[in-house]
MOPAC internal coordinates of N, CA, C and O (Angstrom, degrees):
PM7 1SCF
backbone

  N    0.0000 0     0.00 0     0.00 0    0    0    0
  C    1.4443 1     0.00 0     0.00 0    1    0    0
  C    1.5252 1   110.87 1     0.00 0    2    1    0
  O    1.2310 1   120.27 1   143.95 1    3    2    1
  N    1.3505 1   117.10 1   -36.05 1    3    2    1
  C    1.4558 1   120.44 1   179.68 1    5    3    2
  C    1.5318 1   111.04 1   -65.03 1    6    5    3
  O    1.2310 1   120.81 1   142.51 1    7    6    5
  N    1.3300 1   116.05 1   -37.49 1    7    6    5
  C    1.4641 1   119.96 1   179.76 1    9    7    6
  C    1.5269 1   110.09 1   -63.95 1   10    9    7
  O    1.2310 1   120.25 1   135.69 1   11   10    9
  N    1.3404 1   117.14 1   -44.31 1   11   10    9
  C    1.4688 1   120.75 1   178.96 1   13   11   10
  C    1.5251 1   110.75 1   -61.90 1   14   13   11
  O    1.2310 1   120.58 1   137.81 1   15   14   13
  N    1.3012 1   116.49 1   -42.19 1   15   14   13
  C    1.4593 1   120.58 1  -179.99 1   17   15   14
  C    1.5294 1   110.97 1   -66.04 1   18   17   15
  O    1.2310 1   120.40 1   137.93 1   19   18   17
  N    1.3162 1   116.85 1   -42.07 1   19   18   17
  C    1.4613 1   120.89 1   179.15 1   21   19   18
  C    1.5280 1   110.83 1   -65.15 1   22   21   19
  O    1.2310 1   120.23 1   137.83 1   23   22   21
  N    1.3259 1   117.17 1   -42.17 1   23   22   21
  C    1.4693 1   120.95 1   177.67 1   25   23   22
  C    1.5274 1   110.68 1   -63.64 1   26   25   23
  O    1.2310 1   119.85 1   138.36 1   27   26   25
  N    1.3258 1   117.90 1   -41.64 1   27   26   25
  C    1.4562 1   121.78 1   178.96 1   29   27   26
  C    1.5238 1   110.71 1   -61.97 1   30   29   27
  O    1.2310 1   120.42 1   134.77 1   31   30   29
  N    1.3197 1   116.80 1   -45.23 1   31   30   29
  C    1.4641 1   120.49 1  -178.99 1   33   31   30
  C    1.5285 1   110.54 1   -64.87 1   34   33   31
  O    1.2310 1   120.11 1   136.56 1   35   34   33
  N    1.3198 1   117.40 1   -43.44 1   35   34   33
  C    1.4663 1   120.65 1  -179.64 1   37   35   34
  C    1.5245 1   110.85 1   -64.84 1   38   37   35
  O    1.2310 1   120.04 1   134.66 1   39   38   37
  N    1.3308 1   117.52 1   -45.34 1   39   38   37
  C    1.4691 1   120.55 1   179.51 1   41   39   38
  C    1.5198 1   111.66 1   -65.75 1   42   41   39
  O    1.2310 1   120.01 1   141.78 1   43   42   41
  N    1.3214 1   117.58 1   -38.22 1   43   42   41
  C    1.4486 1   120.93 1   177.74 1   45   43   42
  C    1.5303 1   110.44 1   -64.31 1   46   45   43
  O    1.2310 1   120.60 1   136.61 1   47   46   45
  N    1.3214 1   116.45 1   -43.39 1   47   46   45
  C    1.4653 1   120.34 1   179.14 1   49   47   46
  C    1.5316 1   110.76 1   -64.19 1   50   49   47
  O    1.2310 1   120.06 1   139.71 1   51   50   49
  N    1.3226 1   117.49 1   -40.29 1   51   50   49
  C    1.4598 1   120.60 1   177.59 1   53   51   50
  C    1.5236 1   111.96 1   -64.58 1   54   53   51
  O    1.2310 1   120.15 1   139.74 1   55   54   53
  N    1.3305 1   117.32 1   -40.26 1   55   54   53
  C    1.4629 1   120.94 1   178.45 1   57   55   54
  C    1.5268 1   110.73 1   -64.57 1   58   57   55
  O    1.2310 1   120.16 1   137.83 1   59   58   57
  N    1.3161 1   117.29 1   -42.17 1   59   58   57
  C    1.4651 1   120.71 1   178.73 1   61   59   58
  C    1.5350 1   110.80 1   -66.63 1   62   61   59
  O    1.2310 1   120.20 1   140.37 1   63   62   61
  N    1.3082 1   117.22 1   -39.63 1   63   62   61
  C    1.4544 1   121.44 1   177.99 1   65   63   62
  C    1.5294 1   110.35 1   -64.47 1   66   65   63
  O    1.2310 1   120.27 1   138.31 1   67   66   65
  N    1.3166 1   117.08 1   -41.69 1   67   66   65
  C    1.4596 1   121.72 1   178.83 1   69   67   66
  C    1.5295 1   110.37 1   -62.37 1   70   69   67
  O    1.2310 1   119.66 1   137.10 1   71   70   69
  N    1.3247 1   118.25 1   -42.90 1   71   70   69
  C    1.4669 1   121.41 1   177.35 1   73   71   70
  C    1.5284 1   110.97 1   -63.19 1   74   73   71
  O    1.2310 1   120.48 1   139.54 1   75   74   73
  N    1.3227 1   116.69 1   -40.46 1   75   74   73
  C    1.4562 1   120.60 1  -179.71 1   77   75   74
  C    1.5275 1   111.36 1   -66.22 1   78   77   75
  O    1.2310 1   120.15 1   138.94 1   79   78   77
  N    1.3449 1   117.32 1   -41.06 1   79   78   77
  C    1.4610 1   121.82 1  -179.52 1   81   79   78
  C    1.5229 1   110.66 1   -67.11 1   82   81   79
  O    1.2310 1   119.76 1   144.88 1   83   82   81
  N    1.3286 1   118.06 1   -35.12 1   83   82   81
  C    1.4625 1   120.68 1   178.72 1   85   83   82
  C    1.5214 1   111.60 1   -64.17 1   86   85   83
  O    1.2310 1   119.45 1   146.74 1   87   86   85
  N    1.3019 1   118.66 1   -33.26 1   87   86   85
  C    1.4532 1   122.03 1  -179.49 1   89   87   86
  C    1.5217 1   112.33 1   -82.36 1   90   89   87
  O    1.2310 1   119.96 1   165.27 1   91   90   89
  N    1.3273 1   117.68 1   -14.73 1   91   90   89
  C    1.4530 1   122.25 1  -178.04 1   93   91   90
  C    1.5216 1   109.63 1   -75.84 1   94   93   91
  O    1.2310 1   120.18 1   -50.46 1   95   94   93
  N    1.3125 1   117.27 1   129.54 1   95   94   93
  C    1.4577 1   122.26 1   178.43 1   97   95   94
  C    1.5176 1   108.63 1  -122.80 1   98   97   95
  O    1.2310 1   121.17 1   -59.52 1   99   98   97
  N    1.3070 1   115.37 1   120.48 1   99   98   97
  C    1.4519 1   121.51 1  -179.84 1  101   99   98
  C    1.5229 1   109.67 1  -109.88 1  102  101   99
  O    1.2310 1   119.68 1   -27.48 1  103  102  101
  N    1.3196 1   118.22 1   152.52 1  103  102  101
  C    1.4664 1   120.21 1   177.26 1  105  103  102
  C    1.5296 1   111.47 1   -68.56 1  106  105  103
  O    1.2310 1   120.63 1   -22.54 1  107  106  105
  N    1.3150 1   116.41 1   157.46 1  107  106  105
  C    1.4684 1   122.50 1  -175.80 1  109  107  106
  C    1.5277 1   113.46 1   -57.25 1  110  109  107
  O    1.2310 1   118.25 1   137.80 1  111  110  109
  N    1.3410 1   120.93 1   -42.20 1  111  110  109
  C    1.4798 1   118.62 1   179.90 1  113  111  110
  C    1.5331 1   113.65 1   -58.94 1  114  113  111
  O    1.2310 1   120.21 1   149.18 1  115  114  113
  N    1.3169 1   117.20 1   -30.82 1  115  114  113
  C    1.4680 1   119.41 1   177.65 1  117  115  114
  C    1.5254 1   110.19 1   -65.87 1  118  117  115
  O    1.2310 1   120.46 1   139.58 1  119  118  117
  N    1.3285 1   116.72 1   -40.42 1  119  118  117
  C    1.4645 1   120.09 1   177.49 1  121  119  118
  C    1.5266 1   110.97 1   -65.32 1  122  121  119
  O    1.2310 1   120.32 1   140.85 1  123  122  121
  N    1.3201 1   116.98 1   -39.15 1  123  122  121
  C    1.4631 1   120.64 1   179.71 1  125  123  122
  C    1.5242 1   110.27 1   -66.01 1  126  125  123
  O    1.2310 1   120.40 1   133.81 1  127  126  125
  N    1.3309 1   116.85 1   -46.19 1  127  126  125
  C    1.4672 1   119.68 1   177.95 1  129  127  126
  C    1.5225 1   112.26 1   -63.59 1  130  129  127
  O    1.2310 1   120.76 1   141.22 1  131  130  129
  N    1.3153 1   116.15 1   -38.78 1  131  130  129
  C    1.4616 1   119.88 1   177.07 1  133  131  130
  C    1.5157 1   111.97 1   -63.06 1  134  133  131
  O    1.2310 1   120.56 1   138.09 1  135  134  133
  N    1.3319 1   116.54 1   -41.91 1  135  134  133
  C    1.4613 1   120.39 1   177.97 1  137  135  134
  C    1.5159 1   112.21 1   -65.35 1  138  137  135
  O    1.2310 1   120.63 1   139.68 1  139  138  137
  N    1.3268 1   116.39 1   -40.32 1  139  138  137
  C    1.4692 1   120.08 1   177.58 1  141  139  138
  C    1.5222 1   110.88 1   -64.16 1  142  141  139
  O    1.2310 1   120.89 1   137.95 1  143  142  141
  N    1.3326 1   115.90 1   -42.05 1  143  142  141
  C    1.4648 1   119.66 1   178.20 1  145  143  142
  C    1.5288 1   110.83 1   -62.16 1  146  145  143
  O    1.2310 1   120.17 1   135.82 1  147  146  145
  N    1.3203 1   117.29 1   -44.18 1  147  146  145
  C    1.4630 1   119.75 1   179.17 1  149  147  146
  C    1.5259 1   111.49 1   -64.30 1  150  149  147
  O    1.2310 1   120.16 1   142.56 1  151  150  149
  N    1.3292 1   117.31 1   -37.44 1  151  150  149
  C    1.4615 1   120.19 1   178.55 1  153  151  150
  C    1.5296 1   111.05 1   -64.47 1  154  153  151
  O    1.2310 1   120.51 1   135.77 1  155  154  153
  N    1.3265 1   116.63 1   -44.23 1  155  154  153
  C    1.4648 1   120.02 1   179.26 1  157  155  154
  C    1.5241 1   110.53 1   -67.33 1  158  157  155
  O    1.2310 1   120.32 1   137.95 1  159  158  157
  N    1.3230 1   117.00 1   -42.05 1  159  158  157
  C    1.4636 1   120.25 1  -178.63 1  161  159  158
  C    1.5250 1   111.85 1   -65.13 1  162  161  159
  O    1.2310 1   120.29 1   141.74 1  163  162  161
  N    1.3271 1   117.04 1   -38.26 1  163  162  161
  C    1.4579 1   119.12 1  -177.80 1  165  163  162
  C    1.5285 1   112.22 1   -76.11 1  166  165  163
  O    1.2310 1   119.83 1   156.48 1  167  166  165
  N    1.3367 1   117.93 1   -23.52 1  167  166  165
  C    1.4645 1   121.43 1  -179.56 1  169  167  166
  C    1.5237 1   111.97 1  -112.50 1  170  169  167
  O    1.2310 1   120.08 1  -154.62 1  171  170  169
  N    1.3016 1   117.46 1    25.38 1  171  170  169
  C    1.4708 1   121.35 1  -175.63 1  173  171  170
  C    1.5232 1   111.61 1   -59.39 1  174  173  171
  O    1.2310 1   119.98 1   136.56 1  175  174  173
  N    1.3233 1   117.64 1   -43.44 1  175  174  173
  C    1.4602 1   120.67 1  -178.92 1  177  175  174
  C    1.5219 1   111.20 1   -64.89 1  178  177  175
  O    1.2310 1   120.30 1   142.47 1  179  178  177
  N    1.3296 1   117.04 1   -37.53 1  179  178  177
  C    1.4635 1   120.20 1  -179.59 1  181  179  178
  C    1.5210 1   111.13 1   -71.10 1  182  181  179
  O    1.2310 1   120.07 1   143.97 1  183  182  181
  N    1.3194 1   117.47 1   -36.03 1  183  182  181
  C    1.4642 1   120.77 1  -177.10 1  185  183  182
  C    1.5169 1   112.45 1   -81.14 1  186  185  183
  O    1.2310 1   119.78 1   131.07 1  187  186  185
  N    1.3287 1   118.03 1   -48.93 1  187  186  185
  C    1.4482 1   121.77 1  -172.37 1  189  187  186
  C    1.5232 1   113.51 1  -112.55 1  190  189  187
  O    1.2310 1   119.64 1   158.32 1  191  190  189
  N    1.2972 1   118.30 1   -21.68 1  191  190  189
  C    1.4615 1   121.11 1  -175.68 1  193  191  190
  C    1.5120 1   112.58 1   -63.54 1  194  193  191
  O    1.2310 1   119.73 1   135.29 1  195  194  193
  N    1.3317 1   118.11 1   -44.71 1  195  194  193
  C    1.4547 1   120.16 1  -178.37 1  197  195  194
  C    1.5168 1   110.86 1   -71.74 1  198  197  195
  O    1.2310 1   119.68 1   144.02 1  199  198  197
  N    1.3400 1   118.22 1   -35.98 1  199  198  197
  C    1.4618 1   120.23 1   179.17 1  201  199  198
  C    1.5254 1   110.75 1   -63.12 1  202  201  199
  O    1.2310 1   120.64 1   130.60 1  203  202  201
  N    1.3358 1   116.38 1   -49.40 1  203  202  201
  C    1.4523 1   119.32 1  -178.40 1  205  203  202
  C    1.5193 1   111.41 1   -68.29 1  206  205  203
  O    1.2310 1   119.47 1   144.50 1  207  206  205
  N    1.3232 1   118.63 1   -35.50 1  207  206  205
  C    1.4572 1   119.66 1   179.28 1  209  207  206
  C    1.5236 1   110.56 1   -70.23 1  210  209  207
  O    1.2310 1   119.65 1   144.86 1  211  210  209
  N    1.3533 1   118.27 1   -35.14 1  211  210  209
  C    1.4642 1   120.98 1   177.08 1  213  211  210
  C    1.5170 1   110.57 1   -66.18 1  214  213  211
  O    1.2310 1   120.29 1   135.90 1  215  214  213
  N    1.3176 1   117.05 1   -44.10 1  215  214  213
  C    1.4600 1   120.86 1   179.68 1  217  215  214
  C    1.5222 1   109.88 1   -65.29 1  218  217  215
  O    1.2310 1   120.40 1   137.40 1  219  218  217
  N    1.3098 1   116.84 1   -42.60 1  219  218  217
  C    1.4580 1   120.50 1  -179.91 1  221  219  218
  C    1.5233 1   110.84 1   -66.28 1  222  221  219
  O    1.2310 1   120.23 1   137.48 1  223  222  221
  N    1.3361 1   117.17 1   -42.52 1  223  222  221
  C    1.4588 1   120.66 1   179.20 1  225  223  222
  C    1.5292 1   110.86 1   -62.86 1  226  225  223
  O    1.2310 1   120.61 1   137.51 1  227  226  225
  N    1.3363 1   116.45 1   -42.49 1  227  226  225
  C    1.4583 1   120.22 1  -179.07 1  229  227  226
  C    1.5225 1   110.69 1   -65.57 1  230  229  227
  O    1.2310 1   119.95 1   137.44 1  231  230  229
  N    1.3199 1   117.70 1   -42.56 1  231  230  229
  C    1.4651 1   120.01 1  -179.61 1  233  231  230
  C    1.5229 1   110.67 1   -68.83 1  234  233  231
  O    1.2310 1   120.28 1   144.31 1  235  234  233
  N    1.3251 1   117.06 1   -35.69 1  235  234  233
  C    1.4633 1   120.03 1   178.13 1  237  235  234
  C    1.5303 1   109.95 1   -66.38 1  238  237  235
  O    1.2310 1   120.13 1   137.80 1  239  238  237
  N    1.3447 1   117.35 1   -42.20 1  239  238  237
  C    1.4585 1   119.96 1   179.06 1  241  239  238
  C    1.5210 1   110.64 1   -63.76 1  242  241  239
  O    1.2310 1   120.46 1   139.42 1  243  242  241
  N    1.3405 1   116.73 1   -40.58 1  243  242  241
  C    1.4611 1   120.40 1   179.80 1  245  243  242
  C    1.5287 1   110.80 1   -64.85 1  246  245  243
  O    1.2310 1   120.34 1   137.74 1  247  246  245
  N    1.3321 1   116.96 1   -42.26 1  247  246  245
  C    1.4649 1   118.68 1  -179.43 1  249  247  246
  C    1.5221 1   111.22 1   -68.54 1  250  249  247
  O    1.2310 1   119.77 1   143.41 1  251  250  249
  N    1.3212 1   118.05 1   -36.59 1  251  250  249
  C    1.4652 1   121.06 1   177.40 1  253  251  250
  C    1.5190 1   109.65 1   -65.83 1  254  253  251
  O    1.2310 1   120.56 1   140.37 1  255  254  253
  N    1.3463 1   116.53 1   -39.63 1  255  254  253
  C    1.4628 1   120.11 1   179.12 1  257  255  254
  C    1.5267 1   110.61 1   -65.01 1  258  257  255
  O    1.2310 1   119.97 1   139.62 1  259  258  257
  N    1.3275 1   117.65 1   -40.38 1  259  258  257
  C    1.4573 1   120.78 1   178.85 1  261  259  258
  C    1.5265 1   110.86 1   -64.92 1  262  261  259
  O    1.2310 1   120.62 1   139.57 1  263  262  261
  N    1.3279 1   116.42 1   -40.43 1  263  262  261
  C    1.4616 1   119.89 1   178.80 1  265  263  262
  C    1.5207 1   110.08 1   -64.70 1  266  265  263
  O    1.2310 1   120.30 1   138.99 1  267  266  265
  N    1.3331 1   117.02 1   -41.01 1  267  266  265
  C    1.4568 1   120.26 1   179.47 1  269  267  266
  C    1.5275 1   110.93 1   -65.61 1  270  269  267
  O    1.2310 1   120.30 1   137.44 1  271  270  269
  N    1.3380 1   117.04 1   -42.56 1  271  270  269
  C    1.4580 1   119.67 1   178.69 1  273  271  270
  C    1.5259 1   110.87 1   -64.14 1  274  273  271
  O    1.2310 1   120.58 1   139.66 1  275  274  273
  N    1.3205 1   116.49 1   -40.34 1  275  274  273
  C    1.4570 1   120.24 1   179.22 1  277  275  274
  C    1.5142 1   111.72 1   -65.01 1  278  277  275
  O    1.2310 1   120.25 1   139.87 1  279  278  277
  N    1.3216 1   117.12 1   -40.13 1  279  278  277
  C    1.4614 1   119.48 1  -178.97 1  281  279  278
  C    1.5223 1   110.96 1   -72.19 1  282  281  279
  O    1.2310 1   119.22 1   148.07 1  283  282  281
  N    1.3296 1   119.09 1   -31.93 1  283  282  281
  C    1.4634 1   121.32 1   177.21 1  285  283  282
  C    1.5231 1   110.57 1   -68.68 1  286  285  283
  O    1.2310 1   120.27 1   139.98 1  287  286  285
  N    1.3250 1   117.10 1   -40.02 1  287  286  285
  C    1.4634 1   120.79 1   179.84 1  289  287  286
  C    1.5141 1   111.43 1   -66.36 1  290  289  287
  O    1.2310 1   120.40 1   140.45 1  291  290  289
  N    1.3188 1   116.83 1   -39.55 1  291  290  289
  C    1.4571 1   120.33 1   179.35 1  293  291  290
  C    1.5171 1   110.90 1   -69.28 1  294  293  291
  O    1.2310 1   120.59 1   144.39 1  295  294  293
  N    1.3290 1   116.48 1   -35.61 1  295  294  293
  C    1.4553 1   119.89 1  -178.13 1  297  295  294
  C    1.5257 1   111.07 1   -69.95 1  298  297  295
  O    1.2310 1   119.56 1   141.51 1  299  298  297
  N    1.3446 1   118.45 1   -38.49 1  299  298  297
  C    1.4623 1   120.51 1  -177.50 1  301  299  298
  C    1.5118 1   112.42 1   -91.55 1  302  301  299
  O    1.2310 1   119.85 1   163.00 1  303  302  301
  N    1.3305 1   117.88 1   -17.00 1  303  302  301
  C    1.4505 1   121.18 1   179.88 1  305  303  302
  C    1.5194 1   112.34 1    77.73 1  306  305  303
  O    1.2310 1   119.60 1  -163.62 1  307  306  305
  N    1.3114 1   118.36 1    16.38 1  307  306  305
  C    1.4593 1   121.89 1  -175.36 1  309  307  306
  C    1.5195 1   113.12 1   -90.04 1  310  309  307
  O    1.2310 1   119.95 1   176.37 1  311  310  309
  N    1.3249 1   117.69 1    -3.63 1  311  310  309
  C    1.4615 1   119.64 1   179.27 1  313  311  310
  C    1.5204 1   109.04 1   -78.17 1  314  313  311
  O    1.2310 1   121.07 1   -49.31 1  315  314  313
  N    1.3081 1   115.55 1   130.69 1  315  314  313
  C    1.4581 1   120.73 1   179.05 1  317  315  314
  C    1.5157 1   107.16 1  -113.82 1  318  317  315
  O    1.2310 1   120.15 1   -52.53 1  319  318  317
  N    1.2996 1   117.31 1   127.47 1  319  318  317
  C    1.4499 1   119.97 1  -179.19 1  321  319  318
  C    1.5330 1   108.91 1   -79.81 1  322  321  319
  O    1.2310 1   120.01 1   -28.62 1  323  322  321
  N    1.3466 1   117.59 1   151.38 1  323  322  321
  C    1.4587 1   120.64 1   180.00 1  325  323  322
  C    1.5318 1   112.73 1   -61.06 1  326  325  323
  O    1.2310 1   120.01 1   150.88 1  327  326  325
  N    1.3068 1   117.59 1   -29.12 1  327  326  325
  C    1.4574 1   120.20 1   179.88 1  329  327  326
  C    1.5178 1   111.75 1   -67.84 1  330  329  327
  O    1.2310 1   119.43 1   145.54 1  331  330  329
  N    1.3258 1   118.69 1   -34.46 1  331  330  329
  C    1.4595 1   121.31 1  -177.72 1  333  331  330
  C    1.5179 1   111.31 1   -77.91 1  334  333  331
  O    1.2310 1   118.66 1   159.60 1  335  334  333
  N    1.3306 1   120.16 1   -20.40 1  335  334  333
  C    1.4490 1   122.31 1   179.22 1  337  335  334
  C    1.5174 1   111.13 1   -73.95 1  338  337  335
  O    1.2310 1   120.62 1   146.85 1  339  338  337
  N    1.3426 1   116.42 1   -33.15 1  339  338  337
  C    1.4592 1   120.29 1  -176.99 1  341  339  338
  C    1.5235 1   112.31 1   -72.84 1  342  341  339
  O    1.2310 1   119.00 1   154.60 1  343  342  341
  N    1.2882 1   119.51 1   -25.40 1  343  342  341
  C    1.4639 1   122.56 1  -173.39 1  345  343  342
  C    1.4833 1   112.50 1   -82.21 1  346  345  343
  O    1.2310 1   120.10 1   180.00 1  347  346  345

């Protein structure tokens, strides 16, 4: 019985909301902005996802390369600090 009552209340609320939305009239710029927002939101990964992943991938590769170069220099002892060159 609770399920039937809950379904009735939800469907009634949806029907009332639908009637209210049909009577609502918004100016044209609001519809245009809403459409633009939906277009950007639905294509967010295509617009910004690849850019941010490319930048992140490039920075990650650069940091890994720097860590590898630093560890190779420490292992061989071939790194010379700028302070020791001046003396």
